[in-house]
Structure formats: C-alpha cells, structure tokens
N, CA, C and O atoms as CSV, one atom per row, in Angstrom:
chain,resi,resn,atom,element,x,y,z
A,1,SER,N,N,21.017,1.467,12.774
A,1,SER,CA,C,19.515,1.315,12.479
A,1,SER,C,C,18.801,2.214,13.510
A,1,SER,O,O,19.093,2.239,14.706
A,2,LEU,N,N,17.870,2.923,12.946
A,2,LEU,CA,C,16.966,3.962,13.668
A,2,LEU,C,C,15.648,3.366,13.717
A,2,LEU,O,O,15.115,3.224,12.616
A,3,PRO,N,N,15.024,3.000,14.687
A,3,PRO,CA,C,13.522,2.617,14.670
A,3,PRO,C,C,12.674,3.803,14.450
A,3,PRO,O,O,12.873,4.864,15.042
A,4,LEU,N,N,11.602,3.593,13.483
A,4,LEU,CA,C,10.651,4.610,13.296
A,4,LEU,C,C,9.413,4.651,14.307
A,4,LEU,O,O,8.801,3.651,14.682
A,5,ASP,N,N,9.204,5.664,14.601
A,5,ASP,CA,C,8.142,6.047,15.718
A,5,ASP,C,C,6.774,6.225,14.820
A,5,ASP,O,O,6.645,7.240,14.137
A,6,PRO,N,N,5.848,5.301,14.840
A,6,PRO,CA,C,4.596,5.222,14.130
A,6,PRO,C,C,3.795,6.589,14.439
A,6,PRO,O,O,3.095,7.128,13.582
A,7,ILE,N,N,3.939,7.024,15.554
A,7,ILE,CA,C,3.140,8.398,15.758
A,7,ILE,C,C,3.763,9.368,14.944
A,7,ILE,O,O,3.047,10.017,14.182
A,8,LEU,N,N,5.233,9.618,14.987
A,8,LEU,CA,C,5.668,10.572,14.174
A,8,LEU,C,C,5.906,10.395,12.617
A,8,LEU,O,O,6.207,11.340,11.889
A,9,SER,N,N,5.743,9.096,12.180
A,9,SER,CA,C,5.979,8.784,10.818
A,9,SER,C,C,4.832,8.239,10.018
A,9,SER,O,O,4.943,7.378,9.146
A,10,TYR,N,N,3.558,8.909,10.454
A,10,TYR,CA,C,2.370,8.763,9.761
A,10,TYR,C,C,1.999,7.140,9.846
A,10,TYR,O,O,1.615,6.601,8.808
A,11,SER,N,N,2.094,6.461,10.902
A,11,SER,CA,C,2.043,4.985,11.264
A,11,SER,C,C,2.838,4.018,10.394
A,11,SER,O,O,2.527,2.847,10.173
A,12,MET,N,N,3.823,4.615,9.966
A,12,MET,CA,C,4.937,3.679,9.405
A,12,MET,C,C,5.929,3.065,10.437
A,12,MET,O,O,6.583,3.737,11.235
A,13,SER,N,N,5.961,1.842,10.338
A,13,SER,CA,C,6.910,0.940,11.351
A,13,SER,C,C,8.049,0.453,10.749
A,13,SER,O,O,8.020,0.384,9.520
A,14,GLY,N,N,9.064,0.094,11.334
A,14,GLY,CA,C,10.383,-0.311,10.822
A,14,GLY,C,C,11.265,0.351,11.187
A,14,GLY,O,O,11.077,1.063,12.173
A,15,SER,N,N,12.315,0.352,10.639
A,15,SER,CA,C,13.624,1.005,10.991
A,15,SER,C,C,14.473,1.475,9.682
A,15,SER,O,O,14.432,0.759,8.682
A,16,ILE,N,N,15.195,2.600,9.682
A,16,ILE,CA,C,15.930,3.101,8.683
A,16,ILE,C,C,17.380,3.405,8.948
A,16,ILE,O,O,17.705,4.010,9.969
A,17,SER,N,N,18.205,3.029,8.115
A,17,SER,CA,C,19.806,3.433,8.275
A,17,SER,C,C,20.351,3.904,7.086
A,17,SER,O,O,19.764,3.818,6.007
A,18,PRO,N,N,21.520,4.431,7.249
A,18,PRO,CA,C,22.087,5.120,5.980
A,18,PRO,C,C,22.536,4.025,5.180
A,18,PRO,O,O,22.939,3.021,5.769
A,19,ALA,N,N,22.531,4.057,3.969
A,19,ALA,CA,C,22.782,3.068,2.675
A,19,ALA,C,C,24.104,3.075,2.451
A,19,ALA,O,O,24.445,3.224,1.278
A,20,THR,N,N,25.110,2.929,3.431
A,20,THR,CA,C,26.255,3.232,3.027
A,20,THR,C,C,26.960,1.928,2.389
A,20,THR,O,O,28.155,1.979,2.097
A,21,SER,N,N,26.266,0.861,2.196
A,21,SER,CA,C,26.667,-0.521,1.540
A,21,SER,C,C,26.325,-0.254,0.083
A,21,SER,O,O,27.012,-0.847,-0.748
A,22,ASP,N,N,25.311,0.595,-0.368
A,22,ASP,CA,C,25.108,0.965,-1.520
A,22,ASP,C,C,26.102,1.643,-2.483
A,22,ASP,O,O,26.469,2.766,-2.137
A,23,PRO,N,N,26.629,1.119,-3.706
A,23,PRO,CA,C,27.900,1.641,-4.262
A,23,PRO,C,C,27.546,3.203,-4.616
A,23,PRO,O,O,28.468,4.019,-4.625
A,24,SER,N,N,26.313,3.582,-4.884
A,24,SER,CA,C,25.940,5.087,-5.269
A,24,SER,C,C,25.781,5.959,-4.220
A,24,SER,O,O,25.438,7.125,-4.417
A,25,TYR,N,N,26.038,5.425,-2.902
A,25,TYR,CA,C,25.863,6.326,-1.556
A,25,TYR,C,C,26.924,7.268,-1.786
A,25,TYR,O,O,27.999,6.968,-2.306
A,26,VAL,N,N,26.545,8.609,-1.319
A,26,VAL,CA,C,27.411,9.547,-1.169
A,26,VAL,C,C,26.593,10.492,-0.135
A,26,VAL,O,O,25.425,10.878,-0.182
A,27,PRO,N,N,27.733,10.755,0.924
A,27,PRO,CA,C,27.162,11.297,2.095
A,27,PRO,C,C,26.564,12.879,1.821
A,27,PRO,O,O,26.957,13.518,0.845
A,28,LEU,N,N,25.754,13.336,2.609
A,28,LEU,CA,C,25.064,14.771,2.431
A,28,LEU,C,C,26.366,15.844,2.138
A,28,LEU,O,O,27.405,15.571,2.740
A,29,GLY,N,N,26.370,16.769,1.454
A,29,GLY,CA,C,27.233,17.755,1.267
A,29,GLY,C,C,28.303,17.299,0.411
A,29,GLY,O,O,29.027,18.192,-0.030
A,30,HIS,N,N,28.568,16.110,0.076
A,30,HIS,CA,C,29.776,15.591,-0.870
A,30,HIS,C,C,29.513,15.816,-2.290
A,30,HIS,O,O,28.420,16.240,-2.665
A,31,THR,N,N,30.431,15.561,-3.065
A,31,THR,CA,C,30.187,15.516,-4.402
A,31,THR,C,C,29.726,14.298,-5.216
A,31,THR,O,O,30.517,13.358,-5.296
A,32,TYR,N,N,28.588,14.214,-5.801
A,32,TYR,CA,C,28.348,13.162,-6.554
A,32,TYR,C,C,28.796,13.073,-7.935
A,32,TYR,O,O,28.442,13.816,-8.851
A,33,PRO,N,N,29.727,11.951,-8.011
A,33,PRO,CA,C,30.272,11.906,-9.678
A,33,PRO,C,C,29.008,11.899,-10.628
A,33,PRO,O,O,27.898,11.472,-10.312
A,34,SER,N,N,29.332,12.393,-11.733
A,34,SER,CA,C,28.499,12.516,-13.014
A,34,SER,C,C,28.561,10.905,-13.426
A,34,SER,O,O,29.579,10.237,-13.609
A,35,PRO,N,N,27.153,10.469,-13.519
A,35,PRO,CA,C,26.987,8.986,-13.946
A,35,PRO,C,C,27.055,8.896,-15.660
A,35,PRO,O,O,27.240,7.880,-16.330
A,36,LEU,N,N,26.842,10.295,-16.138
A,36,LEU,CA,C,26.824,10.287,-17.665
A,36,LEU,C,C,28.123,11.130,-18.385
A,36,LEU,O,O,28.015,12.183,-19.014
A,37,HIS,N,N,29.347,10.392,-18.124
A,37,HIS,CA,C,30.596,11.006,-18.565
A,37,HIS,C,C,30.562,11.191,-20.027
A,37,HIS,O,O,31.222,12.132,-20.467
A,38,GLU,N,N,29.834,10.374,-20.942
A,38,GLU,CA,C,29.655,10.327,-22.347
A,38,GLU,C,C,28.941,11.790,-22.607
A,38,GLU,O,O,29.126,12.352,-23.687
A,39,LEU,N,N,28.335,12.232,-21.854
A,39,LEU,CA,C,27.493,13.496,-22.217
A,39,LEU,C,C,28.435,14.777,-21.669
A,39,LEU,O,O,28.168,15.953,-21.919
A,40,GLU,N,N,29.580,14.332,-20.881
A,40,GLU,CA,C,30.320,15.226,-20.498
A,40,GLU,C,C,29.412,16.341,-19.529
A,40,GLU,O,O,29.306,17.548,-19.747
A,41,LEU,N,N,28.839,15.620,-18.481
A,41,LEU,CA,C,27.982,16.315,-17.696
A,41,LEU,C,C,28.850,16.532,-16.331
A,41,LEU,O,O,29.439,15.561,-15.856
A,42,PRO,N,N,28.918,17.679,-15.767
A,42,PRO,CA,C,29.720,17.480,-14.464
A,42,PRO,C,C,29.277,17.007,-13.246
A,42,PRO,O,O,28.058,16.980,-13.079
A,43,PRO,N,N,29.955,16.653,-12.416
A,43,PRO,CA,C,29.671,16.086,-11.171
A,43,PRO,C,C,28.508,17.115,-10.393
A,43,PRO,O,O,28.420,18.320,-10.628
A,44,ILE,N,N,27.835,16.529,-9.634
A,44,ILE,CA,C,27.029,17.391,-8.631
A,44,ILE,C,C,27.722,17.650,-7.305
A,44,ILE,O,O,28.089,16.770,-6.526
A,45,PRO,N,N,27.863,19.005,-7.135
A,45,PRO,CA,C,28.567,19.277,-5.970
A,45,PRO,C,C,27.606,19.557,-4.733
A,45,PRO,O,O,26.417,19.848,-4.856
A,46,SER,N,N,28.255,19.435,-3.575
A,46,SER,CA,C,27.552,19.612,-2.347
A,46,SER,C,C,25.723,18.903,-2.417
A,46,SER,O,O,24.628,19.460,-2.339
A,47,THR,N,N,26.059,17.735,-2.564
A,47,THR,CA,C,24.616,17.099,-2.696
A,47,THR,C,C,23.729,17.227,-1.406
A,47,THR,O,O,24.202,17.149,-0.272
A,48,GLN,N,N,22.523,17.411,-1.657
A,48,GLN,CA,C,21.475,17.403,-0.659
A,48,GLN,C,C,20.262,16.497,-0.654
A,48,GLN,O,O,19.080,16.805,-0.497
A,49,VAL,N,N,20.902,15.118,-0.893
A,49,VAL,CA,C,20.068,13.932,-1.106
A,49,VAL,C,C,20.284,13.092,0.181
A,49,VAL,O,O,21.433,12.931,0.592
A,50,SER,N,N,19.297,12.589,0.789
A,50,SER,CA,C,19.469,11.626,1.836
A,50,SER,C,C,19.107,10.272,1.335
A,50,SER,O,O,17.973,10.019,0.929
A,51,HIS,N,N,20.130,9.353,1.365
A,51,HIS,CA,C,19.914,8.058,1.004
A,51,HIS,C,C,19.997,6.904,2.167
A,51,HIS,O,O,20.999,6.759,2.867
A,52,ALA,N,N,18.859,6.130,2.278
A,52,ALA,CA,C,18.735,5.553,3.520
A,52,ALA,C,C,18.051,4.091,2.929
A,52,ALA,O,O,17.610,3.971,1.786
A,53,THR,N,N,18.064,3.030,3.944
A,53,THR,CA,C,17.626,1.753,3.743
A,53,THR,C,C,16.474,1.477,4.664
A,53,THR,O,O,16.625,1.680,5.869
A,54,TYR,N,N,15.474,1.086,4.248
A,54,TYR,CA,C,14.173,1.023,5.064
A,54,TYR,C,C,14.274,-0.786,5.336
A,54,TYR,O,O,14.558,-1.618,4.474
A,55,ASP,N,N,13.963,-1.038,6.717
A,55,ASP,CA,C,13.734,-2.475,7.092
A,55,ASP,C,C,12.373,-2.577,7.620
A,55,ASP,O,O,11.876,-1.803,8.438
A,56,PHE,N,N,11.788,-3.637,7.063
A,56,PHE,CA,C,10.402,-3.894,7.396
A,56,PHE,C,C,10.311,-4.315,9.089
A,56,PHE,O,O,11.259,-4.861,9.655
A,57,PRO,N,N,9.339,-4.057,9.617
A,57,PRO,CA,C,9.110,-4.324,11.157
A,57,PRO,C,C,9.105,-5.962,11.221
A,57,PRO,O,O,8.901,-6.714,10.268
A,58,PRO,N,N,9.362,-6.308,12.491
A,58,PRO,CA,C,9.169,-8.051,12.600
A,58,PRO,C,C,7.811,-8.467,12.012
A,58,PRO,O,O,6.890,-7.656,12.097
A,59,LYS,N,N,7.630,-9.501,11.500
A,59,LYS,CA,C,6.339,-9.950,11.243
A,59,LYS,C,C,5.497,-10.172,12.620
A,59,LYS,O,O,5.926,-10.615,13.685
A,60,SER,N,N,4.226,-9.755,12.312
A,60,SER,CA,C,3.328,-10.188,13.499
A,60,SER,C,C,1.976,-10.430,13.016
A,60,SER,O,O,1.690,-10.153,11.851
A,61,THR,N,N,1.032,-10.976,13.902
A,61,THR,CA,C,-0.386,-11.030,13.472
A,61,THR,C,C,-0.997,-9.698,13.665
A,61,THR,O,O,-0.749,-8.997,14.646
A,62,HIS,N,N,-1.923,-9.309,12.566
A,62,HIS,CA,C,-2.650,-8.225,12.623
A,62,HIS,C,C,-4.123,-8.470,13.254
A,62,HIS,O,O,-4.868,-9.324,12.775
A,63,ARG,N,N,-4.391,-7.894,14.047
A,63,ARG,CA,C,-5.725,-8.095,14.779
A,63,ARG,C,C,-6.498,-6.890,14.572
A,63,ARG,O,O,-6.214,-5.798,15.064
A,64,CYS,N,N,-7.559,-7.152,13.767
A,64,CYS,CA,C,-8.739,-6.133,13.534
A,64,CYS,C,C,-9.628,-6.059,14.826
A,64,CYS,O,O,-10.246,-7.071,15.160
A,65,GLN,N,N,-9.726,-4.861,15.598
A,65,GLN,CA,C,-10.608,-4.790,16.615
A,65,GLN,C,C,-10.906,-3.523,16.871
A,65,GLN,O,O,-10.100,-2.652,16.546
A,66,LEU,N,N,-11.993,-3.226,17.437
A,66,LEU,CA,C,-12.321,-1.693,18.040
A,66,LEU,C,C,-11.545,-1.423,19.391
A,66,LEU,O,O,-11.195,-2.271,20.212
A,67,HIS,N,N,-11.359,-0.096,19.439
A,67,HIS,CA,C,-10.646,0.344,20.577
A,67,HIS,C,C,-11.450,-0.060,21.710
A,67,HIS,O,O,-12.670,-0.097,21.550
A,68,PRO,N,N,-10.940,-0.377,22.859
A,68,PRO,CA,C,-11.885,-0.494,24.119
A,68,PRO,C,C,-12.828,0.566,24.456
A,68,PRO,O,O,-13.951,0.308,24.889
A,69,ASN,N,N,-12.365,1.855,24.252
A,69,ASN,CA,C,-13.087,2.861,24.624
A,69,ASN,C,C,-14.024,3.463,23.507
A,69,ASN,O,O,-14.604,4.536,23.677
A,70,CYS,N,N,-14.130,2.789,22.469
A,70,CYS,CA,C,-14.995,3.131,21.221
A,70,CYS,C,C,-16.386,3.293,21.781
A,70,CYS,O,O,-16.815,2.443,22.562
A,71,ASP,N,N,-17.146,4.373,21.415
A,71,ASP,CA,C,-18.520,4.318,21.594
A,71,ASP,C,C,-19.294,4.354,20.246
A,71,ASP,O,O,-19.326,5.315,19.478
A,72,MET,N,N,-19.877,3.223,20.091
A,72,MET,CA,C,-20.688,3.044,18.823
A,72,MET,C,C,-21.745,3.727,18.658
A,72,MET,O,O,-22.560,3.879,19.567
A,73,PRO,N,N,-21.872,4.202,17.557
A,73,PRO,CA,C,-23.330,5.214,17.276
A,73,PRO,C,C,-24.488,4.385,17.084
A,73,PRO,O,O,-24.494,3.327,16.456
A,74,LYS,N,N,-25.616,5.004,17.746
A,74,LYS,CA,C,-26.776,4.205,17.435
A,74,LYS,C,C,-27.067,4.141,15.870
A,74,LYS,O,O,-26.704,4.950,15.017
A,75,PRO,N,N,-27.882,2.867,15.691
A,75,PRO,CA,C,-28.193,2.756,14.133
A,75,PRO,C,C,-28.867,3.787,13.593
A,75,PRO,O,O,-29.748,4.281,14.296
A,76,VAL,N,N,-28.659,4.283,12.415
A,76,VAL,CA,C,-29.541,5.190,11.895
A,76,VAL,C,C,-30.797,4.680,11.234
A,76,VAL,O,O,-31.781,5.420,11.208
A,77,LEU,N,N,-30.841,3.590,10.749
A,77,LEU,CA,C,-32.105,2.918,10.231
A,77,LEU,C,C,-32.566,1.918,11.218
A,77,LEU,O,O,-31.787,1.156,11.790
A,78,GLN,N,N,-33.914,1.932,11.419
A,78,GLN,CA,C,-34.516,1.064,12.183
A,78,GLN,C,C,-35.269,-0.166,11.301
A,78,GLN,O,O,-35.644,0.070,10.153
A,79,PRO,N,N,-35.435,-1.305,11.828
A,79,PRO,CA,C,-36.089,-2.443,11.303
A,79,PRO,C,C,-37.089,-1.953,10.179
A,79,PRO,O,O,-37.789,-0.997,10.512
A,80,GLY,N,N,-37.253,-2.406,9.023
A,80,GLY,CA,C,-38.264,-1.873,8.212
A,80,GLY,C,C,-38.036,-0.669,7.548
A,80,GLY,O,O,-38.845,-0.358,6.674
A,81,GLU,N,N,-37.200,-0.008,7.761
A,81,GLU,CA,C,-36.914,1.286,7.203
A,81,GLU,C,C,-35.992,1.236,5.814
A,81,GLU,O,O,-35.814,2.238,5.121
A,82,TYR,N,N,-35.504,0.094,5.546
A,82,TYR,CA,C,-34.637,0.029,4.350
A,82,TYR,C,C,-35.168,-0.769,3.210
A,82,TYR,O,O,-35.896,-1.741,3.411
A,83,VAL,N,N,-34.847,-0.412,2.117
A,83,VAL,CA,C,-35.043,-1.320,0.985
A,83,VAL,C,C,-33.964,-2.032,0.422
A,83,VAL,O,O,-32.898,-1.447,0.230
A,84,SER,N,N,-34.130,-3.406,0.089
A,84,SER,CA,C,-32.891,-3.971,-0.308
A,84,SER,C,C,-32.618,-3.566,-1.730
A,84,SER,O,O,-33.471,-3.251,-2.560
A,85,ALA,N,N,-31.301,-3.617,-1.903
A,85,ALA,CA,C,-30.857,-3.287,-3.503
A,85,ALA,C,C,-31.246,-4.435,-4.308
A,85,ALA,O,O,-31.461,-5.563,-3.863
A,86,PRO,N,N,-31.323,-4.056,-5.575
A,86,PRO,CA,C,-31.597,-5.315,-6.716
A,86,PRO,C,C,-30.389,-5.988,-6.826
A,86,PRO,O,O,-29.288,-5.451,-6.708
A,87,ASN,N,N,-30.593,-7.172,-7.054
A,87,ASN,CA,C,-29.216,-8.456,-7.231
A,87,ASN,C,C,-28.589,-8.124,-8.780
A,87,ASN,O,O,-27.384,-8.253,-8.995
A,88,PHE,N,N,-29.415,-7.739,-9.694
A,88,PHE,CA,C,-28.853,-7.754,-10.900
A,88,PHE,C,C,-28.008,-9.023,-11.728
A,88,PHE,O,O,-27.090,-8.968,-12.546
A,89,GLY,N,N,-28.735,-10.157,-11.140
A,89,GLY,CA,C,-28.318,-11.565,-11.687
A,89,GLY,C,C,-27.111,-12.024,-11.034
A,89,GLY,O,O,-26.544,-13.042,-11.431
A,90,GLY,N,N,-26.639,-11.282,-9.969
A,90,GLY,CA,C,-25.324,-11.799,-9.490
A,90,GLY,C,C,-25.111,-13.187,-8.831
A,90,GLY,O,O,-24.033,-13.781,-8.843
A,91,GLY,N,N,-26.422,-13.711,-8.169
A,91,GLY,CA,C,-26.358,-15.116,-7.854
A,91,GLY,C,C,-25.330,-15.321,-6.695
A,91,GLY,O,O,-25.097,-16.443,-6.245
A,92,GLY,N,N,-24.712,-14.164,-6.222
A,92,GLY,CA,C,-23.833,-14.473,-5.055
A,92,GLY,C,C,-22.333,-14.802,-5.666
A,92,GLY,O,O,-21.411,-15.145,-4.926
A,93,ARG,N,N,-22.216,-14.688,-6.830
A,93,ARG,CA,C,-21.042,-15.035,-7.608
A,93,ARG,C,C,-20.044,-14.015,-7.934
A,93,ARG,O,O,-18.907,-14.297,-8.313
A,94,GLY,N,N,-20.535,-12.705,-7.766
A,94,GLY,CA,C,-19.860,-11.530,-7.987
A,94,GLY,C,C,-19.805,-11.226,-9.398
A,94,GLY,O,O,-19.784,-12.149,-10.212
A,95,ARG,N,N,-19.772,-9.654,-9.875
A,95,ARG,CA,C,-19.408,-9.178,-10.970
A,95,ARG,C,C,-20.703,-9.740,-11.938
A,95,ARG,O,O,-20.509,-10.085,-13.104
A,96,GLY,N,N,-21.998,-9.780,-11.318
A,96,GLY,CA,C,-22.901,-10.123,-12.254
A,96,GLY,C,C,-23.118,-11.617,-12.845
A,96,GLY,O,O,-23.926,-11.896,-13.731
A,97,ASN,N,N,-22.452,-12.313,-12.344
A,97,ASN,CA,C,-22.456,-13.773,-12.816
A,97,ASN,C,C,-21.865,-13.764,-14.216
A,97,ASN,O,O,-22.486,-14.342,-15.108
A,98,TYR,N,N,-20.845,-13.225,-14.451
A,98,TYR,CA,C,-19.994,-13.059,-15.569
A,98,TYR,C,C,-19.276,-14.442,-15.877
A,98,TYR,O,O,-18.680,-15.002,-14.958
A,99,SER,N,N,-19.312,-14.969,-17.053
A,99,SER,CA,C,-18.685,-16.212,-17.142
A,99,SER,C,C,-17.586,-15.904,-18.238
A,99,SER,O,O,-17.737,-15.371,-19.337
A,100,ASN,N,N,-16.222,-16.478,-17.522
A,100,ASN,CA,C,-15.004,-16.134,-18.331
A,100,ASN,C,C,-15.024,-16.905,-19.656
A,100,ASN,O,O,-13.966,-16.954,-20.283
A,101,ARG,N,N,-16.175,-17.548,-20.178
A,101,ARG,CA,C,-16.193,-18.367,-21.401
A,101,ARG,C,C,-17.324,-17.523,-22.332
A,101,ARG,O,O,-17.901,-17.890,-23.355
A,102,GLY,N,N,-17.412,-16.324,-21.628
A,102,GLY,CA,C,-18.278,-15.388,-22.603
A,102,GLY,C,C,-19.678,-15.304,-22.284
A,102,GLY,O,O,-20.376,-16.284,-22.547
A,103,GLY,N,N,-20.217,-14.249,-21.738
A,103,GLY,CA,C,-21.668,-13.768,-21.511
A,103,GLY,C,C,-21.851,-13.737,-20.118
A,103,GLY,O,O,-20.975,-13.994,-19.292
A,104,TYR,N,N,-23.086,-13.395,-19.862
A,104,TYR,CA,C,-23.565,-13.170,-18.604
A,104,TYR,C,C,-24.531,-14.204,-18.217
A,104,TYR,O,O,-25.238,-14.482,-19.185
A,105,GLY,N,N,-24.847,-14.918,-17.108
A,105,GLY,CA,C,-25.617,-15.783,-16.677
A,105,GLY,C,C,-25.840,-16.917,-17.273
A,105,GLY,O,O,-25.135,-17.067,-18.270
A,106,GLY,N,N,-26.670,-17.914,-17.006
A,106,GLY,CA,C,-26.983,-18.948,-17.866
A,106,GLY,C,C,-25.946,-20.013,-17.568
A,106,GLY,O,O,-25.364,-20.003,-16.483
A,107,ASN,N,N,-25.668,-21.016,-18.571
A,107,ASN,CA,C,-24.802,-21.961,-18.466
A,107,ASN,C,C,-23.901,-21.971,-19.649
A,107,ASN,O,O,-23.643,-23.077,-20.124
A,108,GLN,N,N,-23.320,-20.789,-20.264
A,108,GLN,CA,C,-22.604,-20.717,-21.499
A,108,GLN,C,C,-21.173,-21.377,-21.190
A,108,GLN,O,O,-20.486,-21.062,-20.219
A,109,GLY,N,N,-20.826,-22.321,-22.135
A,109,GLY,CA,C,-19.800,-22.798,-22.263
A,109,GLY,C,C,-19.666,-24.120,-21.231
A,109,GLY,O,O,-18.595,-24.622,-20.888
A,110,ARG,N,N,-20.929,-24.542,-20.840
A,110,ARG,CA,C,-20.732,-25.752,-19.746
A,110,ARG,C,C,-21.716,-26.720,-20.380
A,110,ARG,O,O,-22.314,-27.461,-19.599
A,111,GLY,N,N,-21.954,-26.819,-21.578
A,111,GLY,CA,C,-22.773,-27.839,-22.219
A,111,GLY,C,C,-24.285,-27.640,-21.818
A,111,GLY,O,O,-25.004,-28.634,-21.712
A,112,GLY,N,N,-24.838,-26.223,-21.568
A,112,GLY,CA,C,-26.012,-26.148,-21.108
A,112,GLY,C,C,-26.810,-25.183,-21.969
A,112,GLY,O,O,-27.990,-24.952,-21.707
C-alpha cells in the first residue's frame, strides 16, 4: 500500500495499492483476454491501463478553522450601508414556506 501525499494528489488522502486480488487484474504491458468471445473480439495486447485499489484514510474529526496566520480583510460595508433582502414569505422555514401538502404559506392541509 502506498500512502498518497495530499500536496501532490490535489488534497486527496488515503492510500493506493495494485488491485491484484481483482479477478480482472492484468499487469501493465500484459495481454488482457477478450471478455467478448461471442463477438470474436481479439485479446488486447500490451495493456496500458493501471488498475489500483483506493483505501480511505483513517477516520478523524474535521475541524473548520482559519489558518493562524490568516489576515482578515476589513469589512467592505459599514453599519447602515446595507439594505436587507426581502423575505418572500419564507418565515425562516426555507424554500418560501412551501407546504408538502400543496401550496405556499398559510395552513394548507392542517385544518386551517
């Protein structure tokens, strides 16, 4: 098993290893037998396909935090310079207060 370096693998962690336990595994440069004998297709000589198994990294807790050397930018807006967006009847319930029993807002389907 070969551990992946997150810096070199675009932040991917874990490890990879040759998939030698897979019945379809064929090493690079070897001949891959034709899986379509009924169509009389020939085997694939000198394969150039890499076949690997990926293992997830050990479970750990993800901590969202700013880097200790992060310089936060100054706020763009000052108090009093913003206008609040309209609510569109959402009432804090998401998706415009849509009832799964039909319709928007009110008490549809709840005896009201």
